[in-house]
Each structure stands twice: as C-alpha cells, then as structure tokens.
C-alpha positions as CSV (number, residue, x, y, z in Angstrom):
1,X,-6.0,3.9,9.1
2,X,-3.6,6.3,10.4
3,X,-0.2,5.9,9.3
4,X,0.0,5.6,13.3
5,X,-1.9,2.4,13.5
6,X,-1.0,0.8,10.5
7,X,2.6,1.0,12.5
8,X,0.6,-0.7,15.3
9,X,-0.9,-3.3,12.9
10,X,2.1,-4.6,11.4
11,X,4.3,-4.4,14.4
12,X,0.9,-6.8,16.2
13,X,1.1,-9.1,12.6
14,X,4.0,-12.0,13.1
15,X,6.1,-12.3,10.2
16,X,7.1,-8.7,9.8
17,X,10.7,-8.4,11.1
18,X,10.9,-4.4,11.5
19,X,8.0,-1.8,11.6
20,X,9.3,0.7,9.4
21,X,10.2,3.6,10.3
22,X,7.7,7.0,10.6
23,X,8.7,8.3,7.7
24,X,9.3,5.1,5.4
25,X,6.5,4.5,6.2
26,X,4.4,7.3,4.6
27,X,6.7,7.7,1.7
28,X,5.2,3.7,1.7
29,X,1.9,4.8,1.4
30,X,2.0,8.3,-0.7
31,X,4.0,6.7,-3.4
32,X,1.7,3.3,-4.5
33,X,-1.2,4.9,-6.9
34,X,-3.5,2.2,-4.9
35,X,-3.5,3.4,-1.8
36,X,-5.3,6.4,-1.2
37,X,-5.9,9.2,1.2
38,X,-9.7,8.6,2.3
39,X,-9.6,11.2,5.0
40,X,-8.3,13.1,7.7
41,X,-8.6,11.7,12.1
42,X,-7.8,14.1,14.4
43,X,-4.9,12.5,16.8
44,X,-4.0,13.6,20.2
45,X,-0.4,13.2,21.5
46,X,1.0,12.6,25.2
47,X,1.1,16.6,25.4
48,X,-2.5,16.6,25.0
49,X,-1.4,18.6,20.9
50,X,-4.1,17.8,18.9
51,X,-3.0,17.9,14.7
52,X,-4.9,16.4,12.0
53,X,-3.1,12.5,10.6
54,X,-4.4,11.3,6.9
55,X,-7.1,8.4,6.6
56,X,-5.3,5.8,4.3
57,X,-7.4,2.6,2.3
58,X,-6.7,0.9,-0.6
59,X,-8.7,1.8,-4.0
60,X,-12.0,-0.2,-3.8
61,X,-11.9,0.1,-7.2
62,X,-8.9,-2.0,-8.1
63,X,-8.6,-4.0,-5.2
64,X,-12.0,-6.6,-4.4
65,X,-10.1,-9.0,-2.7
66,X,-7.3,-9.7,-0.3
67,X,-5.5,-11.7,-2.8
68,X,-5.8,-9.4,-5.3
69,X,-3.1,-7.3,-3.1
70,X,0.0,-8.9,-4.6
71,X,-0.9,-7.6,-7.8
72,X,-0.5,-3.8,-6.6
73,X,2.4,-3.8,-4.9
74,X,5.5,-1.6,-5.3
75,X,9.0,-3.3,-6.5
76,X,10.0,-1.7,-3.0
77,X,7.9,-3.7,-1.0
78,X,8.3,-6.5,-3.0
79,X,9.9,-10.4,-1.9
80,X,13.0,-11.2,-4.6
81,X,10.7,-14.2,-6.0
82,X,7.9,-11.5,-6.8
83,X,10.6,-8.8,-8.4
84,X,11.7,-12.1,-10.5
85,X,7.3,-12.1,-11.6
86,X,7.1,-8.6,-11.9
87,X,6.4,-7.2,-15.1
88,X,6.4,-3.5,-16.9
89,X,2.7,-2.6,-18.0
90,X,2.3,-0.3,-20.7
91,X,1.3,2.5,-18.1
92,X,4.7,2.3,-16.5
93,X,4.2,0.5,-13.6
94,X,6.2,-2.0,-12.5
95,X,4.2,-5.3,-11.4
96,X,2.3,-9.0,-11.0
97,X,0.5,-9.2,-13.6
98,X,-2.9,-11.5,-12.8
99,X,-3.0,-14.7,-14.3
100,X,-3.5,-14.6,-17.9
101,X,-3.4,-11.0,-18.7
102,X,-0.8,-9.0,-20.4
103,X,-1.7,-5.4,-18.5
104,X,-1.0,-4.5,-14.4
105,X,-4.7,-4.7,-12.3
106,X,-4.7,-1.0,-12.1
107,X,-5.3,-1.0,-16.0
108,X,-7.5,-3.8,-16.0
109,X,-10.3,-2.2,-13.2
110,X,-9.9,1.7,-14.2
111,X,-10.4,1.1,-18.0
C-alpha cells in the first residue's frame, strides 16, 4: 500500500479515532523496522501531475500471522497497557515479547 492507501484504510476501519496526518503517517512507516518499502507506484493527483510513491509492506520474514503484529509495534503506536508490557530487547528495540520468550520477534526470526 502507498501512504495514501494506508490513510484511506485507516479511515475506513472502525475504532480508529483519528487518521494520522500524511507527515506523521510517513514518519511512523519509515521508523518502524518491520515495515519495509517494496517498490514504487506512479500516482496522479487531481491536477494530472504524476509522482512516484513508495509501496509499504510488513516484513514477511518476521511477521507470519496478523496476531504477531502486536510484537513488532513501536512504543509510539502502543496503548498504555501495551507499553506496560513492553521490554527492551538485546537489539535495543522496545517491544512486547512473544509468550515464553526472552527476545523480541525480530531477533527470533532473523537470527
């Protein structure tokens, strides 16, 4: 999905109180280690000007199911209850660890 497509999907999703601005959404997507750029897509705006937008996806080598998304989220996107469960991993990332694990999901899958 492009950044715009992510914003539309968030807007259509029930339970999302406020869709982030394009700048904050871009910052969230770029800062997450588990969100990767997989290509580019040409997008035409209302005035007919074409530009290339990055296509984002979750790192499929780390995240295998939707239930595992909880374990890759950045602290800035966590709820207060999730932040209380989060711990700092040896790799330096603050994450919620999978059950019965002493390291984050990224360290488990990429090592």
